[in-house]
C-alpha positions in Angstrom: 109.5 134.3 -42.0 107.9 133.9 -45.4 104.8 133.0 -46.1 103.0 131.0 -49.2 100.0 131.9 -50.1 100.0 130.8 -54.0 97.1 128.3 -53.7 94.5 131.3 -52.4 95.6 133.9 -54.6 94.1 132.3 -58.4 91.0 130.6 -57.0 89.3 128.6 -59.7 85.6 128.6 -60.1 83.9 125.6 -58.4 82.5 123.3 -61.6 78.4 123.2 -61.5 76.9 119.8 -61.2 73.9 119.8 -64.3 70.7 117.5 -62.5 70.8 114.4 -64.8 67.7 113.1 -66.0 68.7 109.5 -66.0 67.3 107.4 -62.9 69.5 106.4 -60.2 70.0 102.3 -60.9 68.7 100.5 -58.2 70.9 98.9 -55.4 71.0 95.4 -54.9 70.7 94.6 -51.0 71.0 91.7 -49.6 67.9 89.8 -47.8 69.1 88.4 -43.9 68.5 85.1 -43.7 65.1 84.0 -42.1 65.7 83.3 -38.2 65.2 79.6 -37.5 62.2 78.5 -35.4 62.9 78.8 -31.5 62.8 75.0 -30.4 60.3 73.5 -28.4 61.9 73.8 -24.5 62.2 70.0 -23.9 62.1 68.3 -20.2 63.9 64.8 -21.7 64.0 63.0 -25.3 63.5 59.2 -25.6 64.6 57.3 -28.4 64.0 60.3 -30.4 60.4 61.4 -29.1 60.3 64.3 -26.9 58.7 64.8 -23.7 57.8 68.9 -23.8 58.8 70.7 -20.7 55.1 71.7 -20.9 54.4 68.2 -20.8 56.2 67.8 -17.4 55.2 70.6 -16.0 51.4 69.7 -16.6 51.8 66.6 -15.0 53.9 68.1 -12.1 50.7 70.4 -11.4 48.5 67.2 -11.3 50.9 65.4 -9.1 51.3 68.3 -6.8 47.1 68.8 -6.6 46.7 65.0 -5.5 49.7 65.2 -2.6 48.6 69.0 -1.9 51.6 69.9 -1.2 54.9 71.3 -2.6 56.8 69.1 -4.6 60.6 67.8 -3.6 63.1 67.9 -6.2 63.4 64.2 -5.2 59.1 64.1 -6.2 59.9 66.1 -9.6 62.4 63.2 -10.6 60.0 60.8 -9.6 57.1 62.4 -12.1 60.0 62.8 -15.0 60.8 59.5 -14.6 57.2 58.2 -14.8 57.1 60.0 -18.0 59.9 58.5 -19.4 59.0 55.0 -18.5 55.5 55.6 -19.9 57.3 56.4 -23.1 59.5 53.7 -23.3 56.8 51.5 -22.7 54.9 53.0 -25.6 57.8 52.3 -27.8 58.5 48.7 -26.9 54.6 48.1 -27.7 54.8 49.8 -31.3 57.9 48.0 -31.7 56.4 44.9 -30.9 53.2 45.4 -33.4 51.0 47.2 -31.1 48.8 49.5 -32.4 47.3 52.4 -30.4 43.9 54.4 -31.4 45.5 57.2 -30.2 48.2 58.5 -28.5 49.3 57.4 -25.6 48.6 59.1 -22.3 51.5 60.6 -20.7 50.1 61.5 -17.5 51.1 59.6 -14.3 48.4 57.4 -13.0 49.5 56.3 -9.7 50.6 59.2 -7.1 52.7 58.3 -4.4 53.3 60.6 -1.2 56.1 59.6 1.2 53.3 59.3 4.3 51.2 56.9 1.8 51.5 52.8 2.1 50.9 51.1 -1.2 48.4 48.5 -0.9 47.0 46.6 -3.8 43.4 45.0 -4.1 
């Protein structure tokens, strides 16, 4: 058995690296794309106008305070439908040329309770 040790018998000296006085060139880095803004959570969009989730939740709280009980899914849907109806009416009025002094109120003006009978004066 023969072992070849030719590369180990005549070692070459390691090269000496001297420090350079030249500053390193700057490395260009690519900045990441800034994040896009987080969209506002919506309860509904009516003809391009938004009813925010916060507006809807505020209206649910007002409705629940009037009724005094936990709201069923049916009542929650009724509140959302009322907000949508009010926005549609405001859009129709604007389209017909009526101008409002301020943004129309989006609160449900009448509170309906299943045990309550509506009466008109």
